[in-house]
VEXVO-276769 format. One record per residue: x, y, z of N, C-alpha, C, CB in turn; chain; residue number from 1. Coordinates in steps of 0.1 Angstrom, whole numbers, padded with zeros to 4 digits. Glycine has a CB too. Layout:
BEGIN
PT|nxx|nyy|nzz|caxx|cayy|cazz|cxx|cyy|czz|cbxx|cbyy|cbzz|ch|i
PT|X|Y|Z|X|Y|Z|X|Y|Z|X|Y|Z|A|NUM .
...
This chain:
BEGIN
PT|nxx|nyy|nzz|caxx|cayy|cazz|cxx|cyy|czz|cbxx|cbyy|cbzz|ch|i
PT|-0416|1454|-0382|-0406|1448|-0373|-0395|1441|-0380|-0412|1439|-0363|A|1 .
PT|-0397|1438|-0393|-0387|1431|-0401|-0375|1441|-0403|-0392|1427|-0415|A|2 .
PT|-0378|1454|-0405|-0368|1464|-0407|-0360|1465|-0394|-0374|1478|-0410|A|3 .
PT|-0366|1463|-0383|-0358|1464|-0370|-0348|1453|-0369|-0368|1464|-0358|A|4 .
PT|-0352|1441|-0373|-0343|1430|-0373|-0332|1432|-0383|-0350|1417|-0377|A|5 .
PT|-0335|1437|-0395|-0324|1439|-0405|-0315|1450|-0399|-0331|1444|-0418|A|6 .
PT|-0320|1460|-0393|-0312|1470|-0387|-0303|1465|-0376|-0320|1481|-0381|A|7 .
PT|-0308|1456|-0368|-0300|1450|-0357|-0289|1441|-0363|-0309|1442|-0347|A|8 .
PT|-0292|1433|-0373|-0282|1425|-0380|-0271|1434|-0385|-0288|1417|-0392|A|9 .
PT|-0274|1445|-0391|-0264|1455|-0396|-0256|1460|-0385|-0271|1466|-0404|A|10 .
PT|-0262|1463|-0373|-0255|1468|-0362|-0244|1459|-0357|-0264|1471|-0350|A|11 .
PT|-0246|1446|-0359|-0236|1436|-0354|-0226|1432|-0365|-0243|1423|-0350|A|12 .
PT|-0227|1439|-0377|-0218|1436|-0388|-0203|1438|-0384|-0222|1444|-0400|A|13 .
PT|-0195|1430|-0390|-0180|1432|-0389|-0174|1429|-0402|-0175|1422|-0378|A|14 .
PT|-0168|1440|-0408|-0162|1438|-0421|-0150|1429|-0420|-0157|1452|-0426|A|15 .
PT|-0143|1428|-0409|-0132|1419|-0407|-0136|1404|-0408|-0124|1422|-0394|A|16 .
PT|-0147|1401|-0400|-0152|1388|-0400|-0159|1385|-0414|-0163|1386|-0389|A|17 .
PT|-0165|1394|-0420|-0171|1392|-0433|-0161|1387|-0443|-0178|1405|-0438|A|18 .
PT|-0149|1393|-0443|-0139|1389|-0452|-0134|1375|-0450|-0127|1399|-0451|A|19 .
PT|-0134|1371|-0437|-0130|1358|-0433|-0140|1348|-0438|-0128|1356|-0418|A|20 .
PT|-0153|1351|-0435|-0164|1342|-0439|-0165|1341|-0454|-0177|1348|-0434|A|21 .
PT|-0162|1352|-0462|-0163|1351|-0476|-0153|1340|-0482|-0159|1365|-0482|A|22 .
PT|-0141|1340|-0475|-0132|1329|-0479|-0136|1316|-0474|-0118|1333|-0474|A|23 .
PT|-0140|1315|-0462|-0143|1302|-0455|-0155|1295|-0462|-0147|1304|-0441|A|24 .
PT|-0165|1303|-0467|-0176|1297|-0473|-0175|1297|-0488|-0189|1304|-0469|A|25 .
PT|-0163|1299|-0493|-0160|1297|-0508|-0170|1305|-0517|-0161|1282|-0511|A|26 .
PT|-0168|1318|-0516|-0177|1327|-0524|-0172|1332|-0537|-0181|1338|-0515|A|27 .
PT|-0159|1327|-0540|-0153|1332|-0553|-0160|1325|-0565|-0138|1329|-0553|A|28 .
PT|-0158|1331|-0577|-0164|1326|-0589|-0160|1311|-0591|-0159|1334|-0601|A|29 .
PT|-0170|1303|-0594|-0168|1289|-0596|-0168|1280|-0583|-0155|1287|-0603|A|30 .
PT|-0168|1287|-0572|-0169|1279|-0559|-0183|1277|-0555|-0161|1287|-0548|A|31 .
PT|-0185|1268|-0545|-0199|1264|-0541|-0207|1275|-0536|-0198|1253|-0532|A|32 .
PT|-0201|1285|-0530|-0208|1297|-0524|-0207|1309|-0532|-0203|1299|-0510|A|33 .
PT|-0205|1308|-0545|-0202|1319|-0554|-0213|1330|-0552|-0202|1314|-0568|A|34 .
PT|-0208|1342|-0550|-0217|1354|-0549|-0223|1356|-0536|-0227|1352|-0559|A|35 .
PT|-0221|1347|-0526|-0228|1350|-0513|-0221|1362|-0506|-0226|1337|-0504|A|36 .
PT|-0230|1370|-0500|-0225|1382|-0493|-0227|1380|-0478|-0234|1394|-0498|A|37 .
PT|-0217|1384|-0471|-0217|1383|-0456|-0216|1397|-0449|-0205|1374|-0452|A|38 .
PT|-0223|1397|-0438|-0221|1409|-0429|-0210|1407|-0419|-0235|1412|-0422|A|39 .
PT|-0208|1394|-0415|-0198|1392|-0405|-0203|1389|-0391|-0188|1403|-0405|A|40 .
PT|-0215|1384|-0390|-0221|1380|-0377|-0217|1366|-0373|-0236|1382|-0377|A|41 .
PT|-0216|1363|-0360|-0214|1349|-0356|-0228|1343|-0355|-0207|1349|-0342|A|42 .
PT|-0228|1329|-0354|-0240|1322|-0353|-0247|1325|-0339|-0238|1307|-0354|A|43 .
PT|-0239|1325|-0328|-0246|1329|-0315|-0253|1343|-0316|-0235|1329|-0304|A|44 .
PT|-0247|1352|-0322|-0253|1365|-0324|-0266|1364|-0331|-0244|1375|-0331|A|45 .
PT|-0266|1356|-0342|-0278|1354|-0350|-0289|1346|-0342|-0275|1347|-0363|A|46 .
PT|-0285|1337|-0334|-0294|1329|-0326|-0301|1338|-0316|-0287|1318|-0318|A|47 .
PT|-0294|1348|-0310|-0300|1357|-0300|-0311|1365|-0307|-0290|1366|-0294|A|48 .
PT|-0308|1370|-0319|-0317|1378|-0327|-0329|1370|-0332|-0310|1385|-0338|A|49 .
PT|-0326|1358|-0336|-0337|1349|-0340|-0347|1346|-0329|-0331|1336|-0345|A|50 .
PT|-0342|1344|-0317|-0351|1342|-0306|-0359|1355|-0303|-0343|1337|-0294|A|51 .
PT|-0353|1366|-0304|-0359|1379|-0301|-0370|1382|-0311|-0349|1390|-0302|A|52 .
PT|-0368|1377|-0324|-0378|1380|-0334|-0386|1368|-0339|-0371|1386|-0347|A|53 .
PT|-0388|1358|-0330|-0395|1346|-0333|-0409|1349|-0337|-0394|1337|-0321|A|54 .
PT|-0414|1360|-0333|-0429|1363|-0336|-0431|1367|-0351|-0433|1375|-0327|A|55 .
PT|-0420|1369|-0358|-0422|1373|-0372|-0429|1362|-0380|-0408|1376|-0379|A|56 .
PT|-0439|1366|-0388|-0447|1356|-0396|-0440|1352|-0408|-0460|1362|-0400|A|57 .
PT|-0445|1341|-0415|-0439|1336|-0426|-0438|1345|-0438|-0446|1323|-0431|A|58 .
PT|-0447|1354|-0439|-0446|1364|-0450|-0434|1373|-0448|-0459|1372|-0451|A|59 .
PT|-0431|1377|-0436|-0420|1385|-0433|-0407|1377|-0435|-0420|1391|-0419|A|60 .
PT|-0407|1365|-0431|-0395|1357|-0432|-0392|1354|-0447|-0397|1343|-0424|A|61 .
PT|-0403|1353|-0455|-0401|1351|-0469|-0393|1362|-0475|-0415|1350|-0476|A|62 .
PT|-0395|1374|-0471|-0387|1385|-0476|-0373|1384|-0472|-0393|1399|-0471|A|63 .
PT|-0370|1380|-0460|-0357|1379|-0454|-0349|1367|-0460|-0357|1378|-0439|A|64 .
PT|-0356|1356|-0462|-0349|1344|-0467|-0345|1345|-0482|-0359|1332|-0465|A|65 .
PT|-0351|1355|-0489|-0348|1357|-0503|-0336|1366|-0505|-0360|1362|-0511|A|66 .
PT|-0331|1372|-0494|-0320|1381|-0494|-0307|1375|-0499|-0318|1387|-0480|A|67 .
PT|-0299|1384|-0506|-0286|1379|-0511|-0276|1379|-0499|-0281|1389|-0522|A|68 .
PT|-0280|1384|-0488|-0271|1385|-0476|-0272|1372|-0468|-0273|1397|-0467|A|69 .
PT|-0261|1365|-0466|-0261|1352|-0459|-0267|1353|-0445|-0247|1347|-0458|A|70 .
PT|-0264|1362|-0437|-0269|1363|-0424|-0284|1366|-0424|-0262|1373|-0416|A|71 .
PT|-0289|1373|-0434|-0304|1375|-0435|-0311|1361|-0436|-0307|1384|-0446|A|72 .
PT|-0305|1353|-0445|-0311|1340|-0448|-0310|1331|-0436|-0305|1333|-0460|A|73 .
PT|-0298|1330|-0430|-0296|1322|-0418|-0305|1326|-0407|-0281|1322|-0414|A|74 .
PT|-0306|1338|-0404|-0314|1343|-0393|-0329|1339|-0395|-0312|1358|-0390|A|75 .
PT|-0333|1341|-0407|-0347|1337|-0411|-0349|1322|-0408|-0350|1341|-0425|A|76 .
PT|-0339|1314|-0412|-0340|1300|-0411|-0340|1296|-0396|-0329|1293|-0419|A|77 .
PT|-0331|1303|-0388|-0331|1300|-0374|-0344|1303|-0367|-0319|1307|-0368|A|78 .
PT|-0350|1314|-0371|-0363|1317|-0366|-0373|1306|-0369|-0368|1331|-0372|A|79 .
PT|-0372|1301|-0381|-0381|1290|-0385|-0379|1278|-0375|-0378|1285|-0399|A|80 .
PT|-0367|1275|-0372|-0364|1263|-0363|-0370|1266|-0349|-0349|1260|-0362|A|81 .
PT|-0369|1278|-0344|-0375|1281|-0331|-0390|1281|-0331|-0370|1295|-0326|A|82 .
PT|-0396|1286|-0342|-0410|1286|-0344|-0415|1271|-0345|-0414|1294|-0356|A|83 .
PT|-0408|1263|-0352|-0411|1249|-0354|-0412|1242|-0340|-0401|1242|-0363|A|84 .
PT|-0402|1244|-0332|-0401|1237|-0319|-0413|1241|-0310|-0388|1240|-0312|A|85 .
PT|-0418|1253|-0312|-0429|1257|-0303|-0443|1255|-0309|-0427|1272|-0300|A|86 .
PT|-0444|1250|-0321|-0456|1250|-0328|-0464|1236|-0326|-0454|1251|-0343|A|87 .
PT|-0477|1237|-0329|-0485|1225|-0329|-0484|1219|-0342|-0500|1229|-0325|A|88 .
PT|-0489|1207|-0344|-0487|1199|-0356|-0491|1206|-0369|-0495|1186|-0355|A|89 .
PT|-0502|1212|-0369|-0507|1219|-0381|-0497|1230|-0385|-0521|1225|-0378|A|90 .
PT|-0492|1238|-0375|-0483|1248|-0378|-0469|1243|-0382|-0481|1258|-0366|A|91 .
PT|-0466|1231|-0377|-0453|1225|-0380|-0453|1221|-0395|-0450|1212|-0372|A|92 .
PT|-0465|1216|-0399|-0466|1212|-0414|-0465|1224|-0423|-0480|1205|-0416|A|93 .
PT|-0470|1236|-0418|-0469|1248|-0426|-0455|1252|-0427|-0478|1259|-0420|A|94 .
PT|-0447|1251|-0416|-0433|1255|-0416|-0425|1246|-0425|-0428|1255|-0402|A|95 .
PT|-0428|1233|-0424|-0421|1223|-0432|-0424|1226|-0447|-0427|1209|-0429|A|96 .
PT|-0436|1229|-0451|-0439|1232|-0465|-0432|1245|-0469|-0454|1232|-0467|A|97 .
PT|-0432|1254|-0461|-0426|1267|-0463|-0411|1265|-0466|-0428|1277|-0452|A|98 .
PT|-0405|1257|-0458|-0390|1254|-0459|-0388|1247|-0473|-0386|1244|-0447|A|99 .
PT|-0396|1237|-0476|-0394|1230|-0489|-0396|1240|-0501|-0403|1219|-0490|A|100 .
PT|-0405|1249|-0500|-0407|1258|-0511|-0395|1268|-0512|-0420|1266|-0508|A|101 .
PT|-0387|1270|-0502|-0376|1279|-0502|-0363|1273|-0502|-0377|1288|-0490|A|102 .
PT|-0362|1260|-0507|-0349|1253|-0507|-0338|1260|-0515|-0351|1239|-0512|A|103 .
PT|-0342|1267|-0525|-0332|1274|-0533|-0324|1285|-0526|-0338|1280|-0546|A|104 .
PT|-0330|1289|-0514|-0324|1299|-0506|-0316|1293|-0494|-0334|1309|-0500|A|105 .
PT|-0317|1279|-0493|-0310|1272|-0483|-0297|1267|-0490|-0318|1260|-0476|A|106 .
PT|-0288|1276|-0493|-0278|1273|-0503|-0264|1275|-0498|-0280|1283|-0514|A|107 .
PT|-0261|1271|-0486|-0248|1269|-0481|-0248|1258|-0470|-0241|1282|-0477|A|108 .
PT|-0237|1252|-0467|-0237|1241|-0458|-0242|1244|-0444|-0224|1234|-0457|A|109 .
PT|-0238|1256|-0439|-0243|1260|-0425|-0258|1262|-0425|-0236|1273|-0420|A|110 .
PT|-0264|1268|-0435|-0278|1269|-0436|-0285|1256|-0435|-0282|1277|-0449|A|111 .
PT|-0279|1246|-0442|-0285|1233|-0442|-0283|1226|-0428|-0278|1224|-0453|A|112 .
PT|-0271|1227|-0423|-0268|1219|-0411|-0275|1224|-0399|-0253|1219|-0409|A|113 .
PT|-0278|1237|-0398|-0284|1243|-0386|-0299|1242|-0387|-0280|1257|-0385|A|114 .
PT|-0305|1237|-0398|-0320|1237|-0399|-0326|1225|-0404|-0323|1248|-0408|A|115 .
PT|-0320|1217|-0412|-0326|1206|-0419|-0331|1195|-0410|-0317|1200|-0429|A|116 .
PT|-0323|1192|-0400|-0327|1180|-0391|-0338|1184|-0382|-0315|1176|-0383|A|117 .
PT|-0339|1197|-0378|-0350|1202|-0370|-0363|1202|-0378|-0347|1216|-0364|A|118 .
PT|-0363|1208|-0389|-0376|1210|-0397|-0379|1198|-0405|-0375|1223|-0405|A|119 .
PT|-0370|1194|-0414|-0374|1183|-0423|-0373|1170|-0416|-0364|1183|-0435|A|120 .
PT|-0362|1167|-0409|-0362|1155|-0401|-0372|1154|-0390|-0348|1154|-0395|A|121 .
PT|-0374|1165|-0383|-0384|1165|-0372|-0398|1163|-0377|-0384|1179|-0365|A|122 .
PT|-0402|1169|-0388|-0415|1167|-0394|-0417|1152|-0399|-0418|1177|-0405|A|123 .
PT|-0407|1147|-0405|-0409|1134|-0412|-0406|1122|-0402|-0399|1133|-0423|A|124 .
PT|-0402|1125|-0390|-0398|1114|-0381|-0408|1103|-0380|-0396|1120|-0367|A|125 .
PT|-0421|1106|-0379|-0431|1096|-0378|-0440|1095|-0390|-0440|1098|-0365|A|126 .
PT|-0434|1100|-0402|-0442|1100|-0414|-0435|1094|-0426|-0445|1115|-0418|A|127 .
PT|-0441|1093|-0437|-0435|1088|-0449|-0422|1096|-0453|-0445|1088|-0461|A|128 .
PT|-0412|1090|-0456|-0399|1096|-0458|-0397|1100|-0473|-0387|1088|-0453|A|129 .
PT|-0407|1099|-0481|-0405|1101|-0495|-0398|1115|-0498|-0419|1101|-0502|A|130 .
PT|-0402|1126|-0491|-0395|1138|-0495|-0380|1138|-0495|-0400|1149|-0485|A|131 .
PT|-0374|1131|-0485|-0359|1131|-0485|-0354|1122|-0497|-0354|1126|-0472|A|132 .
PT|-0361|1112|-0501|-0357|1104|-0512|-0358|1111|-0525|-0365|1090|-0512|A|133 .
PT|-0368|1121|-0525|-0369|1129|-0537|-0357|1139|-0537|-0382|1137|-0536|A|134 .
PT|-0353|1144|-0526|-0342|1154|-0525|-0329|1147|-0529|-0341|1160|-0512|A|135 .
PT|-0327|1135|-0525|-0314|1128|-0527|-0312|1126|-0542|-0313|1115|-0520|A|136 .
PT|-0322|1126|-0550|-0321|1125|-0565|-0319|1138|-0572|-0334|1118|-0570|A|137 .
PT|-0319|1149|-0564|-0317|1162|-0570|-0303|1164|-0576|-0320|1173|-0560|A|138 .
PT|-0302|1173|-0585|-0288|1176|-0591|-0282|1188|-0582|-0290|1181|-0605|A|139 .
PT|-0290|1193|-0573|-0286|1204|-0565|-0278|1199|-0553|-0298|1213|-0561|A|140 .
PT|-0266|1205|-0551|-0257|1201|-0540|-0264|1202|-0526|-0245|1209|-0540|A|141 .
PT|-0271|1213|-0524|-0277|1216|-0511|-0289|1207|-0508|-0280|1230|-0510|A|142 .
PT|-0297|1204|-0518|-0308|1195|-0516|-0304|1181|-0513|-0317|1195|-0529|A|143 .
PT|-0293|1177|-0519|-0287|1164|-0516|-0282|1164|-0501|-0276|1160|-0526|A|144 .
PT|-0275|1175|-0497|-0270|1175|-0484|-0282|1176|-0474|-0261|1188|-0482|A|145 .
PT|-0293|1183|-0477|-0304|1183|-0468|-0310|1169|-0466|-0315|1192|-0474|A|146 .
PT|-0310|1161|-0477|-0315|1147|-0476|-0308|1139|-0466|-0315|1140|-0490|A|147 .
PT|-0295|1140|-0465|-0288|1132|-0455|-0288|1138|-0441|-0274|1129|-0460|A|148 .
PT|-0286|1151|-0441|-0285|1158|-0428|-0298|1157|-0420|-0281|1172|-0429|A|149 .
PT|-0309|1157|-0428|-0323|1156|-0422|-0324|1144|-0413|-0333|1157|-0433|A|150 .
PT|-0317|1133|-0417|-0318|1120|-0410|-0312|1121|-0396|-0312|1109|-0418|A|151 .
PT|-0305|1131|-0392|-0299|1132|-0379|-0310|1131|-0368|-0292|1146|-0377|A|152 .
PT|-0322|1136|-0371|-0333|1135|-0361|-0337|1120|-0360|-0345|1143|-0365|A|153 .
PT|-0337|1113|-0371|-0340|1099|-0371|-0330|1091|-0362|-0341|1093|-0385|A|154 .
PT|-0317|1094|-0364|-0307|1088|-0357|-0308|1090|-0342|-0293|1093|-0361|A|155 .
PT|-0311|1102|-0338|-0313|1105|-0324|-0325|1097|-0318|-0316|1120|-0322|A|156 .
PT|-0334|1093|-0326|-0345|1084|-0322|-0343|1070|-0325|-0358|1089|-0328|A|157 .
PT|-0330|1066|-0327|-0326|1052|-0330|-0333|1046|-0342|-0330|1043|-0318|A|158 .
PT|-0335|1054|-0352|-0340|1050|-0365|-0328|1052|-0375|-0353|1058|-0370|A|159 .
PT|-0322|1041|-0379|-0310|1042|-0388|-0313|1038|-0402|-0300|1033|-0382|A|160 .
PT|-0324|1032|-0405|-0326|1026|-0419|-0325|1037|-0430|-0340|1020|-0419|A|161 .
PT|-0331|1048|-0428|-0331|1059|-0438|-0317|1065|-0440|-0341|1069|-0435|A|162 .
PT|-0310|1067|-0428|-0297|1072|-0429|-0288|1063|-0438|-0291|1074|-0415|A|163 .
PT|-0289|1051|-0435|-0280|1041|-0443|-0285|1040|-0457|-0282|1027|-0436|A|164 .
PT|-0298|1041|-0460|-0302|1041|-0474|-0298|1053|-0481|-0318|1039|-0474|A|165 .
PT|-0300|1065|-0475|-0296|1077|-0482|-0280|1077|-0484|-0300|1090|-0474|A|166 .
PT|-0273|1073|-0474|-0259|1072|-0475|-0254|1064|-0487|-0252|1067|-0462|A|167 .
PT|-0261|1052|-0488|-0258|1043|-0499|-0260|1050|-0513|-0266|1031|-0499|A|168 .
PT|-0271|1058|-0514|-0274|1065|-0526|-0264|1076|-0529|-0288|1071|-0525|A|169 .
PT|-0257|1081|-0519|-0248|1092|-0521|-0233|1088|-0522|-0250|1102|-0510|A|170 .
PT|-0231|1075|-0521|-0217|1071|-0520|-0209|1074|-0533|-0216|1056|-0518|A|171 .
PT|-0216|1075|-0544|-0209|1077|-0557|-0209|1092|-0560|-0216|1070|-0568|A|172 .
PT|-0215|1101|-0551|-0215|1115|-0554|-0200|1120|-0554|-0223|1122|-0543|A|173 .
PT|-0198|1130|-0562|-0184|1135|-0565|-0180|1147|-0555|-0183|1140|-0579|A|174 .
PT|-0190|1153|-0548|-0187|1165|-0541|-0182|1162|-0527|-0199|1174|-0541|A|175 .
PT|-0172|1169|-0523|-0166|1167|-0509|-0176|1170|-0498|-0153|1175|-0508|A|176 .
PT|-0184|1180|-0501|-0194|1184|-0490|-0204|1173|-0488|-0200|1197|-0494|A|177 .
PT|-0207|1165|-0498|-0216|1154|-0496|-0208|1143|-0489|-0221|1149|-0510|A|178 .
PT|-0196|1140|-0492|-0188|1130|-0486|-0187|1133|-0471|-0174|1129|-0491|A|179 .
PT|-0185|1146|-0467|-0184|1150|-0453|-0197|1148|-0446|-0180|1164|-0452|A|180 .
PT|-0208|1151|-0452|-0221|1150|-0446|-0225|1135|-0444|-0232|1157|-0455|A|181 .
PT|-0222|1127|-0454|-0225|1113|-0453|-0216|1107|-0441|-0222|1105|-0466|A|182 .
PT|-0204|1110|-0441|-0195|1105|-0430|-0199|1110|-0417|-0181|1110|-0433|A|183 .
PT|-0204|1122|-0416|-0209|1128|-0403|-0221|1119|-0398|-0213|1142|-0405|A|184 .
PT|-0231|1117|-0407|-0243|1110|-0403|-0239|1095|-0400|-0253|1111|-0414|A|185 .
PT|-0230|1089|-0407|-0226|1075|-0404|-0220|1075|-0390|-0217|1070|-0415|A|186 .
PT|-0211|1085|-0387|-0205|1086|-0374|-0215|1086|-0363|-0196|1098|-0373|A|187 .
PT|-0226|1094|-0365|-0237|1096|-0355|-0244|1082|-0353|-0247|1106|-0359|A|188 .
PT|-0246|1075|-0364|-0251|1061|-0363|-0242|1053|-0354|-0253|1055|-0377|A|189 .
PT|-0229|1053|-0357|-0220|1046|-0349|-0220|1049|-0334|-0206|1047|-0355|A|190 .
PT|-0222|1062|-0331|-0223|1066|-0317|-0234|1059|-0310|-0223|1081|-0316|A|191 .
PT|-0245|1056|-0318|-0257|1050|-0312|-0255|1034|-0312|-0269|1054|-0320|A|192 .
PT|-0250|1029|-0323|-0248|1015|-0325|-0236|1012|-0334|-0261|1008|-0330|A|193 .
PT|-0225|1009|-0328|-0212|1007|-0336|-0214|0995|-0345|-0201|1005|-0326|A|194 .
PT|-0221|0985|-0341|-0222|0973|-0349|-0229|0976|-0362|-0229|0962|-0342|A|195 .
PT|-0239|0985|-0361|-0247|0989|-0373|-0238|0996|-0383|-0259|0998|-0370|A|196 .
PT|-0230|1005|-0378|-0220|1012|-0386|-0210|1003|-0393|-0213|1024|-0378|A|197 .
PT|-0204|0995|-0385|-0194|0986|-0390|-0199|0976|-0401|-0187|0978|-0378|A|198 .
PT|-0211|0972|-0399|-0217|0963|-0409|-0219|0970|-0422|-0231|0958|-0404|A|199 .
PT|-0223|0983|-0421|-0225|0991|-0433|-0211|0994|-0440|-0231|1005|-0430|A|200 .
PT|-0201|0997|-0432|-0188|1000|-0437|-0182|0987|-0444|-0178|1004|-0426|A|201 .
PT|-0184|0976|-0439|-0179|0964|-0445|-0186|0961|-0458|-0180|0952|-0435|A|202 .
PT|-0199|0963|-0458|-0207|0960|-0470|-0203|0970|-0482|-0222|0961|-0467|A|203 .
PT|-0200|0982|-0479|-0198|0992|-0489|-0184|0998|-0489|-0209|1004|-0487|A|204 .
PT|-0175|0992|-0483|-0161|0997|-0481|-0155|1002|-0495|-0152|0987|-0475|A|205 .
PT|-0157|0994|-0505|-0150|0997|-0518|-0156|1010|-0524|-0152|0986|-0527|A|206 .
PT|-0168|1014|-0520|-0175|1025|-0526|-0175|1038|-0518|-0190|1022|-0529|A|207 .
PT|-0170|1037|-0505|-0171|1048|-0496|-0159|1058|-0499|-0170|1044|-0482|A|208 .
PT|-0162|1070|-0502|-0151|1080|-0504|-0142|1081|-0492|-0157|1094|-0508|A|209 .
PT|-0130|1084|-0494|-0120|1084|-0482|-0125|1094|-0472|-0106|1088|-0488|A|210 .
PT|-0129|1106|-0476|-0133|1116|-0466|-0145|1111|-0458|-0137|1129|-0473|A|211 .
PT|-0155|1105|-0464|-0166|1100|-0457|-0162|1089|-0447|-0177|1094|-0467|A|212 .
PT|-0153|1080|-0451|-0148|1070|-0442|-0141|1076|-0430|-0138|1060|-0450|A|213 .
PT|-0132|1086|-0432|-0125|1092|-0421|-0135|1098|-0411|-0116|1103|-0426|A|214 .
PT|-0145|1105|-0416|-0155|1111|-0407|-0163|1100|-0400|-0165|1119|-0415|A|215 .
PT|-0166|1089|-0407|-0175|1078|-0401|-0168|1071|-0390|-0179|1068|-0412|A|216 .
PT|-0155|1069|-0391|-0148|1061|-0381|-0140|1070|-0370|-0138|1052|-0387|A|217 .
PT|-0144|1083|-0370|-0137|1092|-0361|-0137|1088|-0346|-0143|1106|-0363|A|218 .
PT|-0148|1082|-0342|-0150|1078|-0328|-0145|1064|-0325|-0164|1079|-0324|A|219 .
PT|-0140|1057|-0336|-0135|1043|-0333|-0122|1044|-0326|-0134|1036|-0347|A|220 .
PT|-0118|1033|-0319|-0105|1033|-0313|-0094|1035|-0324|-0103|1019|-0306|A|221 .
PT|-0083|1040|-0320|-0072|1044|-0330|-0068|1032|-0338|-0061|1050|-0323|A|222 .
PT|-0066|1020|-0331|-0061|1009|-0338|-0071|1004|-0349|-0058|0997|-0329|A|223 .
PT|-0084|1005|-0346|-0094|1002|-0356|-0094|1012|-0367|-0108|1001|-0349|A|224 .
PT|-0093|1024|-0364|-0093|1035|-0375|-0082|1032|-0385|-0091|1049|-0369|A|225 .
PT|-0070|1028|-0380|-0058|1026|-0388|-0061|1014|-0397|-0046|1023|-0380|A|226 .
PT|-0068|1003|-0391|-0071|0991|-0399|-0081|0994|-0410|-0076|0980|-0390|A|227 .
PT|-0091|1002|-0406|-0101|1006|-0417|-0095|1013|-0428|-0113|1015|-0410|A|228 .
PT|-0086|1023|-0425|-0080|1031|-0435|-0070|1023|-0444|-0072|1043|-0429|A|229 .
PT|-0065|1012|-0438|-0055|1004|-0446|-0063|0993|-0453|-0045|0997|-0436|A|230 .
PT|-0076|0992|-0451|-0084|0982|-0457|-0083|0968|-0451|-0080|0981|-0471|A|231 .
PT|-0079|0968|-0438|-0077|0955|-0432|-0090|0949|-0425|-0066|0956|-0421|A|232 .
PT|-0101|0958|-0425|-0113|0953|-0418|-0125|0952|-0428|-0117|0963|-0407|A|233 .
PT|-0122|0955|-0441|-0133|0955|-0451|-0138|0941|-0453|-0128|0960|-0464|A|234 .
């Protein structure tokens, strides 16, 4: 059945969209997505196929997730998220461990953002958070992004401590994709509790990258945003 899924993915391929995605996901030499290959499928198209092939076992998904083709990896990861949501605790742990063993294939921001909070964040919600603190120390861009994006599930459950702690650890990171992820998660904290966010921003204002700050205050009133950007509220 894996061949059937691969065939269906190919049937939905679009060379025009593939060229757009190649540029959008920075696949040129020296860029963060160097060498990634696209078929040109949209995420909704992949979600439909992922739900259709949710029955595929981990051994089959292992083959797909190792593919050089972006949509093969993303569809495999989306299947994992659907399987995770329907699984009992024992099977959730197996999926979580499978995901961690395959982190080198979760190697672009959409792959991270569409899966990490469901699988990593979901599994660790009521458990020891050591795995994400291990990931934040990684030299790998995507593992660091997974560490912060995973906390989205914690935020949804009004647990902000780890998001703030991971954000603090990433404030000195040099990559724009980390700045964006940190700002995104801080913004989500602010949507739940603006005071918690503002307190963090005041404490770490001098260290927060401009991009992260802009993302974090996106939902603030316009006059407050201007003051934060001018340094009048630090």
